[in-house]
C-alpha positions in Angstrom: 0.0 0.0 0.0 1.3 3.4 -1.0 0.4 6.8 0.3 1.1 9.5 -2.3 1.0 13.2 -3.0 -1.0 14.2 -6.1 -0.7 17.4 -8.1 -4.4 18.4 -8.6 -3.7 21.9 -9.9 -5.4 22.7 -13.3 -2.0 22.7 -15.0 -1.6 19.0 -13.9 -4.6 18.1 -16.1 -2.6 18.6 -19.3 -1.5 15.0 -19.5 1.2 13.6 -21.8 2.4 10.1 -22.6 4.6 8.9 -19.8 2.8 10.8 -17.0 1.8 8.7 -13.9 -1.7 9.6 -13.0 -4.1 9.0 -10.1 -7.7 8.3 -11.2 -11.0 6.8 -10.1 -11.1 3.2 -11.0 -13.9 3.0 -13.6 -15.4 -0.3 -12.2 -15.4 0.9 -8.6 -15.1 4.8 -8.4 -14.5 4.7 -4.7 -11.0 3.3 -5.4 -8.1 5.3 -6.8 -5.6 3.7 -9.2 -2.2 4.8 -10.3 -1.1 4.0 -13.9 1.0 5.4 -16.7 -0.5 7.3 -19.6 0.8 5.7 -22.8 -1.7 7.3 -25.3 -4.0 10.2 -25.4 -7.1 11.2 -27.4 -6.9 10.2 -31.1 -3.8 8.1 -30.6 -3.8 4.6 -32.1 -2.7 1.9 -29.6 -1.7 -1.6 -30.2 0.3 -4.2 -28.3 2.0 -7.0 -30.3 3.8 -9.8 -28.4 4.2 -7.5 -25.4 5.6 -4.6 -27.4 3.6 -1.3 -27.3 3.0 0.7 -30.5 1.5 4.1 -30.5 0.5 5.6 -33.9 2.3 2.6 -35.5 5.6 3.5 -33.7 7.3 1.1 -31.3 7.6 2.8 -27.9 10.8 2.8 -25.8 9.7 2.0 -22.2 12.6 1.6 -19.8 10.1 1.5 -16.8 8.1 -1.4 -18.2 8.6 -4.7 -16.4 7.8 -7.9 -18.4 8.9 -10.8 -16.2 7.0 -13.7 -17.7 8.5 -15.1 -20.9 5.4 -16.7 -22.4 3.2 -14.7 -24.8 -0.5 -15.0 -24.2 -2.6 -15.2 -27.4 -5.1 -12.3 -28.0 -8.0 -14.8 -28.1 -7.2 -15.9 -24.5 -6.4 -12.6 -22.8 -5.5 -9.0 -23.9 -2.3 -8.9 -21.7 0.3 -9.4 -24.5 -1.7 -8.7 -27.7 -4.2 -5.9 -27.8 -5.9 -3.7 -30.3 -5.5 -1.8 -32.4 -7.9 0.9 -31.0 -8.2 4.6 -31.4 -8.3 6.4 -28.0 -11.4 8.7 -27.9 -10.8 12.4 -27.5 -10.6 13.5 -23.8 -9.5 10.0 -22.8 -6.3 8.2 -21.9 -5.0 4.7 -22.4 -3.1 3.7 -19.3 -0.9 0.7 -18.6 0.7 -0.7 -15.4 4.5 -0.5 -15.3 4.3 -4.2 -14.3 2.9 -5.3 -17.7 2.5 -9.0 -16.9 0.7 -8.6 -13.6 -1.2 -5.3 -13.8 -4.8 -4.6 -14.6 -5.2 -1.5 -16.8 -6.8 -0.2 -20.0 -6.3 -3.5 -21.7 -8.8 -5.0 -19.3 -11.2 -2.1 -18.3 -10.9 0.3 -21.2 -9.8 3.9 -21.6 -9.9 6.5 -18.8 -12.2 9.4 -19.4 -10.6 12.7 -18.4 -13.3 13.3 -15.8 -12.0 10.4 -13.8 -8.5 11.8 -13.5 -7.6 13.3 -10.1 -4.1 14.5 -11.0 -0.5 13.6 -11.6 1.5 11.5 -9.1 4.2 13.7 -7.4 5.8 11.5 -4.7 5.4 8.5 -2.5 5.5 9.5 1.2 4.7 6.1 2.7 4.9 2.5 1.4 3.8 -0.6 3.2 4.2 -4.2 2.0 1.1 -6.1 3.4 2.5 -9.5 2.4 5.8 -9.1 4.3 4.3 -6.7 6.9 7.2 -4.3 6.5 8.0 -0.8 5.3 9.2 -0.5 1.7 12.0 2.0 2.4 13.3 2.1 -1.2 9.9 3.5 -2.4 9.5 6.3 0.2 10.5 9.7 -1.3 10.4 8.6 -5.0 9.3 11.5 -7.1 7.6 11.3 -10.5 7.5 14.8 -12.1 
């Protein structure tokens, strides 16, 4: 569990690819999610064998973690092969940095701009529920 600071100023609403955002989870709006914007309105998004393409250009993603070697077929699950789709205007296609384990726009669709709370600024507290310990390496990470 992370506790974060979020930039909610109007200027933080001008989102670009690569921004980490906090938004209301579309399937349960009482929950907030943090994901990375990989495409904005009118962008074409496609994932082929775990590789992200935006507007037919392969994206460099040094932050993306792909730890599982197998490729899941599109017919089975959208994790590794998705799209192509065109992101509607005033919407965002978001992905988890942990691409093999995260639930994101591949599974629940694009994020309408009205669901966005702001850009992630920093983590000020991080707790690992599984190991019941503080994740010291995450505290103080900044994202702007």
